[in-house]
TORKOL-837630 format. One record per atom (N, C-alpha, C): atom name; x, y, z; residue in three letters. Coordinates in Angstrom, 3 decimals. Example, Ala and Ser with C-alpha at 12.3 -4.5 7.8 and 13.67 -1.06 7.14 Angstrom:
# residues 2
<r 'N'; <13.190; -5.690; 7.800>; 'Ala'>
<r 'CA'; <12.300; -4.500; 7.800>; 'Ala'>
<r 'C'; <13.200; -3.300; 7.800>; 'Ala'>
<r 'N'; <12.850; -2.250; 7.080>; 'Ser'>
<r 'CA'; <13.670; -1.060; 7.140>; 'Ser'>
<r 'C'; <12.900; 0.030; 7.870>; 'Ser'>
END
This chain:
# residues 144
<r 'N'; <153.127; -78.958; 109.190>; 'Met'>
<r 'CA'; <152.154; -79.413; 110.133>; 'Met'>
<r 'C'; <150.929; -78.502; 110.153>; 'Met'>
<r 'N'; <151.166; -77.165; 110.121>; 'Trp'>
<r 'CA'; <150.108; -76.225; 110.061>; 'Trp'>
<r 'C'; <149.200; -76.438; 108.904>; 'Trp'>
<r 'N'; <149.818; -76.915; 107.747>; 'Lys'>
<r 'CA'; <148.977; -77.191; 106.611>; 'Lys'>
<r 'C'; <147.972; -78.280; 106.922>; 'Lys'>
<r 'N'; <148.418; -79.361; 107.583>; 'Lys'>
<r 'CA'; <147.587; -80.468; 107.910>; 'Lys'>
<r 'C'; <146.482; -80.100; 108.840>; 'Lys'>
<r 'N'; <146.771; -79.153; 109.798>; 'Ile'>
<r 'CA'; <145.728; -78.726; 110.745>; 'Ile'>
<r 'C'; <144.697; -77.886; 110.037>; 'Ile'>
<r 'N'; <145.158; -76.937; 109.155>; 'Phe'>
<r 'CA'; <144.207; -76.099; 108.399>; 'Phe'>
<r 'C'; <143.412; -76.990; 107.435>; 'Phe'>
<r 'N'; <144.051; -77.919; 106.805>; 'Leu'>
<r 'CA'; <143.357; -78.862; 105.934>; 'Leu'>
<r 'C'; <142.239; -79.661; 106.706>; 'Leu'>
<r 'N'; <142.694; -80.201; 107.876>; 'Ser'>
<r 'CA'; <141.723; -80.921; 108.707>; 'Ser'>
<r 'C'; <140.571; -80.098; 109.151>; 'Ser'>
<r 'N'; <140.822; -78.782; 109.593>; 'Val'>
<r 'CA'; <139.788; -77.920; 110.020>; 'Val'>
<r 'C'; <138.848; -77.560; 108.834>; 'Val'>
<r 'N'; <139.467; -77.356; 107.695>; 'Gly'>
<r 'CA'; <138.614; -77.018; 106.464>; 'Gly'>
<r 'C'; <137.744; -78.182; 106.110>; 'Gly'>
<r 'N'; <138.253; -79.404; 106.157>; 'Ile'>
<r 'CA'; <137.468; -80.579; 105.860>; 'Ile'>
<r 'C'; <136.344; -80.726; 106.895>; 'Ile'>
<r 'N'; <136.649; -80.462; 108.157>; 'Ile'>
<r 'CA'; <135.631; -80.605; 109.223>; 'Ile'>
<r 'C'; <134.538; -79.541; 108.987>; 'Ile'>
<r 'N'; <134.903; -78.372; 108.601>; 'Ile'>
<r 'CA'; <133.936; -77.249; 108.392>; 'Ile'>
<r 'C'; <133.059; -77.641; 107.141>; 'Ile'>
<r 'N'; <133.618; -78.105; 106.129>; 'Ile'>
<r 'CA'; <132.857; -78.568; 104.954>; 'Ile'>
<r 'C'; <131.953; -79.636; 105.335>; 'Ile'>
<r 'N'; <132.393; -80.643; 106.155>; 'Leu'>
<r 'CA'; <131.530; -81.762; 106.448>; 'Leu'>
<r 'C'; <130.354; -81.240; 107.341>; 'Leu'>
<r 'N'; <130.632; -80.299; 108.265>; 'Val'>
<r 'CA'; <129.491; -79.733; 109.143>; 'Val'>
<r 'C'; <128.518; -79.007; 108.278>; 'Val'>
<r 'N'; <128.974; -78.208; 107.366>; 'Ile'>
<r 'CA'; <128.064; -77.434; 106.447>; 'Ile'>
<r 'C'; <127.237; -78.409; 105.644>; 'Ile'>
<r 'N'; <127.931; -79.493; 105.107>; 'Gly'>
<r 'CA'; <127.218; -80.488; 104.305>; 'Gly'>
<r 'C'; <126.136; -81.193; 105.094>; 'Gly'>
<r 'N'; <126.427; -81.524; 106.410>; 'Ile'>
<r 'CA'; <125.439; -82.207; 107.257>; 'Ile'>
<r 'C'; <124.280; -81.287; 107.557>; 'Ile'>
<r 'N'; <124.533; -79.988; 107.829>; 'Glu'>
<r 'CA'; <123.475; -79.008; 108.051>; 'Glu'>
<r 'C'; <122.657; -78.853; 106.888>; 'Glu'>
<r 'N'; <123.167; -78.732; 105.670>; 'Leu'>
<r 'CA'; <122.401; -78.640; 104.425>; 'Leu'>
<r 'C'; <121.535; -79.933; 104.194>; 'Leu'>
<r 'N'; <122.114; -81.013; 104.474>; 'Phe'>
<r 'CA'; <121.357; -82.321; 104.339>; 'Phe'>
<r 'C'; <120.185; -82.307; 105.308>; 'Phe'>
<r 'N'; <120.431; -81.869; 106.556>; 'Asn'>
<r 'CA'; <119.290; -81.873; 107.534>; 'Asn'>
<r 'C'; <118.288; -80.879; 107.136>; 'Asn'>
<r 'N'; <118.699; -79.745; 106.593>; 'Tyr'>
<r 'CA'; <117.780; -78.664; 106.174>; 'Tyr'>
<r 'C'; <116.804; -79.221; 105.064>; 'Tyr'>
<r 'N'; <117.370; -79.844; 104.058>; 'Tyr'>
<r 'CA'; <116.573; -80.352; 102.969>; 'Tyr'>
<r 'C'; <115.742; -81.552; 103.393>; 'Tyr'>
<r 'N'; <116.196; -82.323; 104.410>; 'Gln'>
<r 'CA'; <115.386; -83.376; 104.870>; 'Gln'>
<r 'C'; <114.171; -82.788; 105.693>; 'Gln'>
<r 'N'; <114.349; -81.716; 106.427>; 'Asp'>
<r 'CA'; <113.242; -81.121; 107.153>; 'Asp'>
<r 'C'; <112.255; -80.564; 106.193>; 'Asp'>
<r 'N'; <112.745; -79.883; 105.093>; 'Lys'>
<r 'CA'; <111.850; -79.326; 104.052>; 'Lys'>
<r 'C'; <110.994; -80.432; 103.401>; 'Lys'>
<r 'N'; <111.668; -81.614; 103.124>; 'Lys'>
<r 'CA'; <110.894; -82.683; 102.573>; 'Lys'>
<r 'C'; <109.798; -83.252; 103.466>; 'Lys'>
<r 'N'; <110.146; -83.348; 104.767>; 'Ile'>
<r 'CA'; <109.133; -83.776; 105.776>; 'Ile'>
<r 'C'; <108.008; -82.765; 105.876>; 'Ile'>
<r 'N'; <108.280; -81.498; 105.833>; 'Glu'>
<r 'CA'; <107.233; -80.455; 105.802>; 'Glu'>
<r 'C'; <106.263; -80.646; 104.618>; 'Glu'>
<r 'N'; <106.887; -80.834; 103.451>; 'Glu'>
<r 'CA'; <106.126; -80.922; 102.232>; 'Glu'>
<r 'C'; <105.178; -82.146; 102.367>; 'Glu'>
<r 'N'; <105.739; -83.333; 102.836>; 'Gln'>
<r 'CA'; <104.967; -84.440; 102.975>; 'Gln'>
<r 'C'; <103.850; -84.323; 103.997>; 'Gln'>
<r 'N'; <104.133; -83.668; 105.113>; 'Ser'>
<r 'CA'; <103.010; -83.443; 106.080>; 'Ser'>
<r 'C'; <101.954; -82.522; 105.535>; 'Ser'>
<r 'N'; <102.318; -81.449; 104.755>; 'Ser'>
<r 'CA'; <101.278; -80.630; 104.193>; 'Ser'>
<r 'C'; <100.427; -81.367; 103.124>; 'Ser'>
<r 'N'; <101.120; -82.260; 102.321>; 'Gln'>
<r 'CA'; <100.325; -83.055; 101.460>; 'Gln'>
<r 'C'; <99.395; -84.032; 102.265>; 'Gln'>
<r 'N'; <99.872; -84.544; 103.389>; 'Asn'>
<r 'CA'; <99.037; -85.425; 104.136>; 'Asn'>
<r 'C'; <97.778; -84.585; 104.735>; 'Asn'>
<r 'N'; <97.962; -83.383; 105.095>; 'Val'>
<r 'CA'; <96.912; -82.526; 105.550>; 'Val'>
<r 'C'; <95.890; -82.365; 104.402>; 'Val'>
<r 'N'; <96.400; -81.999; 103.263>; 'Val'>
<r 'CA'; <95.492; -81.771; 102.094>; 'Val'>
<r 'C'; <94.807; -83.058; 101.784>; 'Val'>
<r 'N'; <95.525; -84.153; 101.814>; 'Gln'>
<r 'CA'; <94.936; -85.485; 101.500>; 'Gln'>
<r 'C'; <93.886; -85.768; 102.562>; 'Gln'>
<r 'N'; <94.139; -85.481; 103.824>; 'Ser'>
<r 'CA'; <93.167; -85.771; 104.864>; 'Ser'>
<r 'C'; <91.933; -84.907; 104.630>; 'Ser'>
<r 'N'; <92.077; -83.627; 104.328>; 'Glu'>
<r 'CA'; <90.952; -82.804; 104.042>; 'Glu'>
<r 'C'; <90.102; -83.277; 102.806>; 'Glu'>
<r 'N'; <90.826; -83.751; 101.865>; 'Thr'>
<r 'CA'; <90.107; -84.328; 100.687>; 'Thr'>
<r 'C'; <89.373; -85.550; 101.035>; 'Thr'>
<r 'N'; <90.055; -86.434; 101.844>; 'Glu'>
<r 'CA'; <89.371; -87.599; 102.305>; 'Glu'>
<r 'C'; <88.157; -87.295; 103.167>; 'Glu'>
<r 'N'; <88.281; -86.311; 104.072>; 'Leu'>
<r 'CA'; <87.092; -85.870; 104.830>; 'Leu'>
<r 'C'; <85.931; -85.418; 103.958>; 'Leu'>
<r 'N'; <86.337; -84.523; 103.001>; 'Ser'>
<r 'CA'; <85.240; -83.958; 102.191>; 'Ser'>
<r 'C'; <84.602; -85.021; 101.329>; 'Ser'>
<r 'N'; <85.404; -86.030; 100.872>; 'Asn'>
<r 'CA'; <84.845; -87.100; 100.108>; 'Asn'>
<r 'C'; <83.903; -88.006; 101.016>; 'Asn'>
<r 'N'; <84.313; -88.091; 102.272>; 'Lys'>
<r 'CA'; <83.626; -88.973; 103.200>; 'Lys'>
<r 'C'; <82.267; -88.343; 103.602>; 'Lys'>
<r 'N'; <82.299; -87.012; 103.876>; 'Tyr'>
<r 'CA'; <81.107; -86.325; 104.443>; 'Tyr'>
<r 'C'; <80.282; -85.501; 103.479>; 'Tyr'>
<r 'N'; <80.867; -85.008; 102.490>; 'Val'>
<r 'CA'; <80.226; -84.241; 101.446>; 'Val'>
<r 'C'; <79.738; -85.159; 100.340>; 'Val'>
<r 'N'; <78.462; -85.472; 100.404>; 'Thr'>
<r 'CA'; <77.987; -86.476; 99.409>; 'Thr'>
<r 'C'; <77.233; -85.727; 98.350>; 'Thr'>
<r 'N'; <76.760; -86.455; 97.375>; 'Asp'>
<r 'CA'; <75.973; -85.858; 96.270>; 'Asp'>
<r 'C'; <74.701; -85.260; 96.747>; 'Asp'>
<r 'N'; <74.152; -85.920; 97.909>; 'Asp'>
<r 'CA'; <72.917; -85.377; 98.513>; 'Asp'>
<r 'C'; <73.145; -84.004; 99.110>; 'Asp'>
<r 'N'; <74.307; -83.778; 99.746>; 'Cys'>
<r 'CA'; <74.659; -82.520; 100.308>; 'Cys'>
<r 'C'; <74.705; -81.486; 99.240>; 'Cys'>
<r 'N'; <75.395; -81.775; 98.138>; 'Ile'>
<r 'CA'; <75.495; -80.860; 96.983>; 'Ile'>
<r 'C'; <74.170; -80.610; 96.409>; 'Ile'>
<r 'N'; <73.290; -81.577; 96.270>; 'Asp'>
<r 'CA'; <71.936; -81.412; 95.706>; 'Asp'>
<r 'C'; <71.098; -80.462; 96.645>; 'Asp'>
<r 'N'; <71.268; -80.697; 97.915>; 'Glu'>
<r 'CA'; <70.493; -79.886; 98.881>; 'Glu'>
<r 'C'; <70.973; -78.425; 98.799>; 'Glu'>
<r 'N'; <72.296; -78.279; 98.754>; 'Trp'>
<r 'CA'; <72.853; -76.850; 98.540>; 'Trp'>
<r 'C'; <72.358; -76.245; 97.259>; 'Trp'>
<r 'N'; <72.334; -76.949; 96.222>; 'Glu'>
<r 'CA'; <71.917; -76.397; 94.909>; 'Glu'>
<r 'C'; <70.351; -76.051; 95.031>; 'Glu'>
<r 'N'; <69.618; -76.894; 95.669>; 'Asp'>
<r 'CA'; <68.225; -76.624; 95.852>; 'Asp'>
<r 'C'; <68.011; -75.351; 96.654>; 'Asp'>
<r 'N'; <68.780; -75.230; 97.753>; 'Tyr'>
<r 'CA'; <68.642; -74.043; 98.592>; 'Tyr'>
<r 'C'; <69.044; -72.847; 97.872>; 'Tyr'>
<r 'N'; <70.196; -72.882; 97.132>; 'Ala'>
<r 'CA'; <70.620; -71.716; 96.365>; 'Ala'>
<r 'C'; <69.621; -71.317; 95.263>; 'Ala'>
<r 'N'; <68.933; -72.322; 94.635>; 'Thr'>
<r 'CA'; <67.956; -72.033; 93.718>; 'Thr'>
<r 'C'; <66.762; -71.403; 94.322>; 'Thr'>
<r 'N'; <66.323; -71.859; 95.421>; 'Thr'>
<r 'CA'; <65.211; -71.298; 96.213>; 'Thr'>
<r 'C'; <65.464; -69.888; 96.576>; 'Thr'>
<r 'N'; <66.643; -69.592; 97.120>; 'Ile'>
<r 'CA'; <66.964; -68.254; 97.522>; 'Ile'>
<r 'C'; <67.016; -67.319; 96.302>; 'Ile'>
<r 'N'; <67.504; -67.802; 95.178>; 'Glu'>
<r 'CA'; <67.608; -67.017; 93.971>; 'Glu'>
<r 'C'; <66.233; -66.621; 93.499>; 'Glu'>
<r 'N'; <65.276; -67.636; 93.523>; 'Gln'>
<r 'CA'; <63.918; -67.383; 93.112>; 'Gln'>
<r 'C'; <63.189; -66.405; 94.025>; 'Gln'>
<r 'N'; <63.522; -66.467; 95.382>; 'Glu'>
<r 'CA'; <62.905; -65.584; 96.290>; 'Glu'>
<r 'C'; <63.396; -64.164; 96.012>; 'Glu'>
<r 'N'; <64.704; -64.011; 95.690>; 'Ile'>
<r 'CA'; <65.246; -62.661; 95.373>; 'Ile'>
<r 'C'; <64.559; -62.147; 94.084>; 'Ile'>
<r 'N'; <64.511; -62.968; 93.142>; 'Gln'>
<r 'CA'; <63.860; -62.521; 91.809>; 'Gln'>
<r 'C'; <62.369; -62.134; 92.108>; 'Gln'>
<r 'N'; <61.670; -62.944; 92.880>; 'Glu'>
<r 'CA'; <60.239; -62.636; 93.103>; 'Glu'>
<r 'C'; <60.146; -61.300; 93.901>; 'Glu'>
<r 'N'; <61.039; -61.143; 94.902>; 'Thr'>
<r 'CA'; <60.971; -59.822; 95.676>; 'Thr'>
<r 'C'; <61.270; -58.722; 94.704>; 'Thr'>
<r 'N'; <62.275; -58.816; 93.892>; 'Asn'>
<r 'CA'; <62.669; -57.768; 92.946>; 'Asn'>
<r 'C'; <61.514; -57.503; 91.995>; 'Asn'>
<r 'N'; <60.916; -58.565; 91.469>; 'Gln'>
<r 'CA'; <59.777; -58.357; 90.564>; 'Gln'>
<r 'C'; <58.584; -57.684; 91.242>; 'Gln'>
<r 'N'; <58.332; -58.104; 92.491>; 'Ser'>
<r 'CA'; <57.188; -57.438; 93.167>; 'Ser'>
<r 'C'; <57.431; -55.999; 93.487>; 'Ser'>
<r 'N'; <58.696; -55.664; 93.783>; 'Leu'>
<r 'CA'; <59.027; -54.244; 93.987>; 'Leu'>
<r 'C'; <58.896; -53.472; 92.653>; 'Leu'>
<r 'N'; <59.269; -54.107; 91.544>; 'Asn'>
<r 'CA'; <59.138; -53.419; 90.251>; 'Asn'>
<r 'C'; <57.652; -53.339; 89.907>; 'Asn'>
<r 'N'; <56.901; -54.371; 90.225>; 'Asp'>
<r 'CA'; <55.464; -54.394; 89.833>; 'Asp'>
<r 'C'; <54.695; -53.307; 90.619>; 'Asp'>
<r 'N'; <55.118; -52.979; 91.708>; 'Glu'>
<r 'CA'; <54.340; -51.986; 92.528>; 'Glu'>
<r 'C'; <54.320; -50.582; 91.856>; 'Glu'>
<r 'N'; <55.328; -50.281; 91.081>; 'Asn'>
<r 'CA'; <55.463; -49.008; 90.402>; 'Asn'>
<r 'C'; <55.243; -49.119; 88.961>; 'Asn'>
<r 'N'; <55.019; -50.248; 88.410>; 'Arg'>
<r 'CA'; <54.813; -50.400; 86.927>; 'Arg'>
<r 'C'; <53.504; -49.799; 86.471>; 'Arg'>
<r 'N'; <53.639; -49.180; 85.379>; 'His'>
<r 'CA'; <52.489; -48.451; 84.783>; 'His'>
<r 'C'; <51.822; -49.354; 83.736>; 'His'>
<r 'N'; <50.554; -49.671; 83.869>; 'Tyr'>
<r 'CA'; <49.783; -50.467; 82.959>; 'Tyr'>
<r 'C'; <48.658; -49.627; 82.312>; 'Tyr'>
<r 'N'; <48.246; -50.097; 81.076>; 'Ile'>
<r 'CA'; <47.033; -49.466; 80.454>; 'Ile'>
<r 'C'; <46.177; -50.719; 80.045>; 'Ile'>
<r 'N'; <44.929; -50.606; 80.426>; 'Ile'>
<r 'CA'; <43.961; -51.586; 79.984>; 'Ile'>
<r 'C'; <43.107; -51.136; 78.861>; 'Ile'>
<r 'N'; <43.045; -51.865; 77.801>; 'Lys'>
<r 'CA'; <42.316; -51.429; 76.633>; 'Lys'>
<r 'C'; <41.446; -52.569; 76.101>; 'Lys'>
<r 'N'; <40.476; -52.131; 75.254>; 'Glu'>
<r 'CA'; <39.625; -53.115; 74.530>; 'Glu'>
<r 'C'; <40.198; -53.306; 73.161>; 'Glu'>
<r 'N'; <40.350; -54.581; 72.840>; 'Lys'>
<r 'CA'; <40.802; -54.845; 71.436>; 'Lys'>
<r 'C'; <40.218; -56.168; 71.018>; 'Lys'>
<r 'N'; <39.604; -56.122; 69.846>; 'Asp'>
<r 'CA'; <38.845; -57.262; 69.302>; 'Asp'>
<r 'C'; <37.850; -57.893; 70.337>; 'Asp'>
<r 'N'; <37.081; -57.018; 71.012>; 'Asn'>
<r 'CA'; <36.129; -57.386; 71.969>; 'Asn'>
<r 'C'; <36.715; -58.189; 73.166>; 'Asn'>
<r 'N'; <37.992; -58.036; 73.427>; 'Leu'>
<r 'CA'; <38.581; -58.662; 74.607>; 'Leu'>
<r 'C'; <39.414; -57.542; 75.340>; 'Leu'>
<r 'N'; <39.582; -57.703; 76.648>; 'Ile'>
<r 'CA'; <40.395; -56.775; 77.416>; 'Ile'>
<r 'C'; <41.834; -57.155; 77.285>; 'Ile'>
<r 'N'; <42.662; -56.208; 76.861>; 'Ser'>
<r 'CA'; <44.065; -56.373; 76.748>; 'Ser'>
<r 'C'; <44.788; -55.476; 77.711>; 'Ser'>
<r 'N'; <45.954; -55.968; 78.224>; 'Ile'>
<r 'CA'; <46.746; -55.266; 79.159>; 'Ile'>
<r 'C'; <48.081; -54.936; 78.581>; 'Ile'>
<r 'N'; <48.484; -53.719; 78.645>; 'Tyr'>
<r 'CA'; <49.761; -53.217; 78.120>; 'Tyr'>
<r 'C'; <50.546; -52.647; 79.352>; 'Tyr'>
<r 'N'; <51.811; -52.701; 79.284>; 'Tyr'>
<r 'CA'; <52.584; -51.953; 80.254>; 'Tyr'>
<r 'C'; <53.458; -50.960; 79.556>; 'Tyr'>
<r 'N'; <53.725; -49.874; 80.272>; 'Ile'>
<r 'CA'; <54.429; -48.746; 79.698>; 'Ile'>
<r 'C'; <56.019; -48.861; 80.103>; 'Ile'>
<r 'N'; <56.875; -49.020; 79.115>; 'Asn'>
<r 'CA'; <58.220; -49.103; 79.524>; 'Asn'>
<r 'C'; <58.924; -47.857; 79.691>; 'Asn'>
<r 'N'; <60.213; -47.799; 79.927>; 'Glu'>
<r 'CA'; <60.943; -46.596; 80.229>; 'Glu'>
<r 'C'; <60.877; -45.496; 79.125>; 'Glu'>
<r 'N'; <60.649; -45.974; 77.884>; 'Asn'>
<r 'CA'; <60.575; -45.107; 76.750>; 'Asn'>
<r 'C'; <59.058; -44.608; 76.504>; 'Asn'>
<r 'N'; <58.203; -44.929; 77.491>; 'Gln'>
<r 'CA'; <56.774; -44.602; 77.286>; 'Gln'>
<r 'C'; <56.151; -45.331; 76.151>; 'Gln'>
<r 'N'; <56.593; -46.429; 75.853>; 'Glu'>
<r 'CA'; <56.007; -47.234; 74.757>; 'Glu'>
<r 'C'; <55.033; -48.296; 75.348>; 'Glu'>
<r 'N'; <53.960; -48.503; 74.716>; 'Glu'>
<r 'CA'; <53.002; -49.511; 75.191>; 'Glu'>
<r 'C'; <53.422; -50.896; 74.635>; 'Glu'>
<r 'N'; <53.589; -51.839; 75.584>; 'Ile'>
<r 'CA'; <54.016; -53.151; 75.198>; 'Ile'>
<r 'C'; <52.923; -54.142; 75.698>; 'Ile'>
<r 'N'; <52.434; -54.978; 74.803>; 'Leu'>
<r 'CA'; <51.448; -55.931; 75.229>; 'Leu'>
<r 'C'; <51.908; -56.826; 76.275>; 'Leu'>
<r 'N'; <51.196; -56.826; 77.393>; 'Tyr'>
<r 'CA'; <51.585; -57.680; 78.507>; 'Tyr'>
<r 'C'; <50.741; -58.913; 78.532>; 'Tyr'>
<r 'N'; <49.382; -58.789; 78.268>; 'Arg'>
<r 'CA'; <48.564; -59.998; 78.271>; 'Arg'>
<r 'C'; <47.211; -59.658; 77.640>; 'Arg'>
<r 'N'; <46.633; -60.685; 76.935>; 'Val'>
<r 'CA'; <45.327; -60.569; 76.444>; 'Val'>
<r 'C'; <44.473; -61.484; 77.315>; 'Val'>
<r 'N'; <43.440; -60.897; 77.977>; 'Thr'>
<r 'CA'; <42.609; -61.675; 78.870>; 'Thr'>
<r 'C'; <41.528; -62.356; 77.941>; 'Thr'>
<r 'N'; <40.840; -63.248; 78.658>; 'Asp'>
<r 'CA'; <39.678; -63.913; 78.032>; 'Asp'>
<r 'C'; <38.373; -63.226; 78.435>; 'Asp'>
<r 'N'; <38.430; -61.995; 78.902>; 'Ile'>
<r 'CA'; <37.274; -61.303; 79.378>; 'Ile'>
<r 'C'; <36.688; -60.531; 78.106>; 'Ile'>
<r 'N'; <35.480; -60.908; 77.778>; 'Ser'>
<r 'CA'; <34.860; -60.275; 76.635>; 'Ser'>
<r 'C'; <34.215; -58.969; 77.000>; 'Ser'>
<r 'N'; <34.210; -58.020; 76.165>; 'Thr'>
<r 'CA'; <33.652; -56.706; 76.447>; 'Thr'>
<r 'C'; <32.116; -56.620; 76.065>; 'Thr'>
<r 'N'; <31.614; -57.680; 75.479>; 'Glu'>
<r 'CA'; <30.195; -57.635; 75.029>; 'Glu'>
<r 'C'; <29.234; -57.421; 76.229>; 'Glu'>
<r 'N'; <29.582; -57.958; 77.414>; 'Tyr'>
<r 'CA'; <28.670; -57.849; 78.485>; 'Tyr'>
<r 'C'; <28.923; -56.562; 79.445>; 'Tyr'>
<r 'N'; <29.873; -55.807; 79.045>; 'Leu'>
<r 'CA'; <30.219; -54.583; 79.855>; 'Leu'>
<r 'C'; <29.260; -53.466; 79.511>; 'Leu'>
<r 'N'; <29.195; -52.533; 80.452>; 'Ser'>
<r 'CA'; <28.340; -51.323; 80.123>; 'Ser'>
<r 'C'; <29.121; -50.444; 79.118>; 'Ser'>
<r 'N'; <28.189; -49.619; 78.498>; 'Glu'>
<r 'CA'; <28.860; -48.682; 77.447>; 'Glu'>
<r 'C'; <29.875; -47.762; 78.075>; 'Glu'>
<r 'N'; <29.677; -47.366; 79.327>; 'Glu'>
<r 'CA'; <30.624; -46.567; 80.015>; 'Glu'>
<r 'C'; <32.009; -47.270; 80.157>; 'Glu'>
<r 'N'; <31.909; -48.483; 80.586>; 'Asp'>
<r 'CA'; <33.160; -49.307; 80.694>; 'Asp'>
<r 'C'; <33.896; -49.461; 79.420>; 'Asp'>
<r 'N'; <33.080; -49.773; 78.393>; 'Ile'>
<r 'CA'; <33.650; -49.958; 77.008>; 'Ile'>
<r 'C'; <34.325; -48.716; 76.533>; 'Ile'>
<r 'N'; <33.703; -47.566; 76.753>; 'Glu'>
<r 'CA'; <34.283; -46.254; 76.356>; 'Glu'>
<r 'C'; <35.590; -46.045; 77.061>; 'Glu'>
<r 'N'; <35.593; -46.316; 78.387>; 'Ser'>
<r 'CA'; <36.795; -46.145; 79.215>; 'Ser'>
<r 'C'; <37.944; -47.080; 78.683>; 'Ser'>
<r 'N'; <37.590; -48.309; 78.325>; 'Leu'>
<r 'CA'; <38.566; -49.198; 77.802>; 'Leu'>
<r 'C'; <39.061; -48.773; 76.389>; 'Leu'>
<r 'N'; <38.251; -48.172; 75.568>; 'Arg'>
<r 'CA'; <38.685; -47.718; 74.275>; 'Arg'>
<r 'C'; <39.693; -46.535; 74.392>; 'Arg'>
<r 'N'; <39.432; -45.741; 75.410>; 'Gln'>
<r 'CA'; <40.437; -44.624; 75.764>; 'Gln'>
<r 'C'; <41.587; -45.152; 76.368>; 'Gln'>
<r 'N'; <41.533; -46.230; 77.183>; 'Gly'>
<r 'CA'; <42.620; -46.753; 77.950>; 'Gly'>
<r 'C'; <42.589; -46.377; 79.429>; 'Gly'>
<r 'N'; <42.593; -47.303; 80.265>; 'Ile'>
<r 'CA'; <42.535; -47.072; 81.719>; 'Ile'>
<r 'C'; <43.937; -47.275; 82.316>; 'Ile'>
<r 'N'; <44.504; -46.143; 82.916>; 'Asp'>
<r 'CA'; <45.796; -46.207; 83.463>; 'Asp'>
<r 'C'; <45.746; -46.911; 84.845>; 'Asp'>
<r 'N'; <46.609; -47.782; 85.087>; 'Val'>
<r 'CA'; <46.725; -48.448; 86.447>; 'Val'>
<r 'C'; <48.184; -48.554; 86.816>; 'Val'>
<r 'N'; <48.457; -48.408; 88.053>; 'Tyr'>
<r 'CA'; <49.809; -48.446; 88.589>; 'Tyr'>
<r 'C'; <49.894; -49.620; 89.586>; 'Tyr'>
<r 'N'; <50.792; -50.556; 89.409>; 'Gly'>
<r 'CA'; <50.971; -51.610; 90.325>; 'Gly'>
<r 'C'; <50.187; -52.864; 89.958>; 'Gly'>
<r 'N'; <50.753; -54.015; 90.211>; 'Met'>
<r 'CA'; <50.133; -55.295; 89.903>; 'Met'>
<r 'C'; <48.921; -55.584; 90.679>; 'Met'>
<r 'N'; <48.978; -55.106; 91.929>; 'Gln'>
<r 'CA'; <47.812; -55.371; 92.827>; 'Gln'>
<r 'C'; <46.574; -54.564; 92.310>; 'Gln'>
<r 'N'; <46.787; -53.351; 91.909>; 'Asn'>
<r 'CA'; <45.673; -52.528; 91.389>; 'Asn'>
<r 'C'; <45.189; -53.107; 90.086>; 'Asn'>
<r 'N'; <46.102; -53.579; 89.232>; 'Leu'>
<r 'CA'; <45.778; -54.183; 87.962>; 'Leu'>
<r 'C'; <44.850; -55.394; 88.237>; 'Leu'>
<r 'N'; <45.314; -56.292; 89.087>; 'Asn'>
<r 'CA'; <44.515; -57.470; 89.402>; 'Asn'>
<r 'C'; <43.079; -57.145; 89.947>; 'Asn'>
<r 'N'; <43.071; -56.143; 90.693>; 'Gln'>
<r 'CA'; <41.756; -55.727; 91.307>; 'Gln'>
<r 'C'; <40.836; -55.214; 90.216>; 'Gln'>
<r 'N'; <41.396; -54.442; 89.281>; 'Leu'>
<r 'CA'; <40.568; -53.832; 88.200>; 'Leu'>
<r 'C'; <40.069; -54.953; 87.288>; 'Leu'>
<r 'N'; <40.950; -55.905; 86.955>; 'Ile'>
<r 'CA'; <40.553; -57.028; 86.106>; 'Ile'>
<r 'C'; <39.423; -57.816; 86.787>; 'Ile'>
<r 'N'; <39.608; -58.094; 88.082>; 'Glu'>
<r 'CA'; <38.552; -58.801; 88.778>; 'Glu'>
<r 'C'; <37.208; -58.118; 88.713>; 'Glu'>
<r 'N'; <37.250; -56.730; 88.773>; 'Asp'>
<r 'CA'; <35.993; -55.966; 88.635>; 'Asp'>
<r 'C'; <35.326; -56.221; 87.316>; 'Asp'>
<r 'N'; <36.117; -56.378; 86.252>; 'Phe'>
<r 'CA'; <35.532; -56.554; 84.917>; 'Phe'>
<r 'C'; <35.029; -58.021; 84.760>; 'Phe'>
<r 'N'; <35.476; -58.936; 85.544>; 'Glu'>
<r 'CA'; <35.064; -60.278; 85.317>; 'Glu'>
<r 'C'; <33.668; -60.619; 85.793>; 'Glu'>
END
C-alpha cells in the first residue's frame, strides 16, 4: 500500500512539474509575440510617418550643415594662409605657400600687368607676400 501512495505522490509531483514547465514556456512564447508586436508596431509607425520627404529633408539639412562646417573650416584656414602674388606672362598669378614652404599655383587672374606702374610690376616680379584671403582679395582689387 505504501508503494501505491509513493507512486501516486510521485506521479502527482511529475504532473505538477510538467504543468509548471508548460505554463513557463507558454508565458515565454507570449512575451516573444508581444515583443514582436511592439517591433512591428514601431516599424508600422515609422513606415506611416517617416516618408521619403522626411528623409530627403534630413539629407538636405545634413548636407547644409556639412557645407557650413567645411566653409567655416576653410575660412579659418584662409585667415592664416600665406600667399604670394607674382607677375607671369604679363598676368597676375597667385600662389599659396604650403606646409613645406613650396609655392603652389592657386589662381591665374585675368589682370594684365601692362597698365600697372613700374613700381607695381617690380614688386610683382619679386613677389608680394599676403596673409589671409581677405587681404589677398583686397590687394587683387587694388590692382584691378
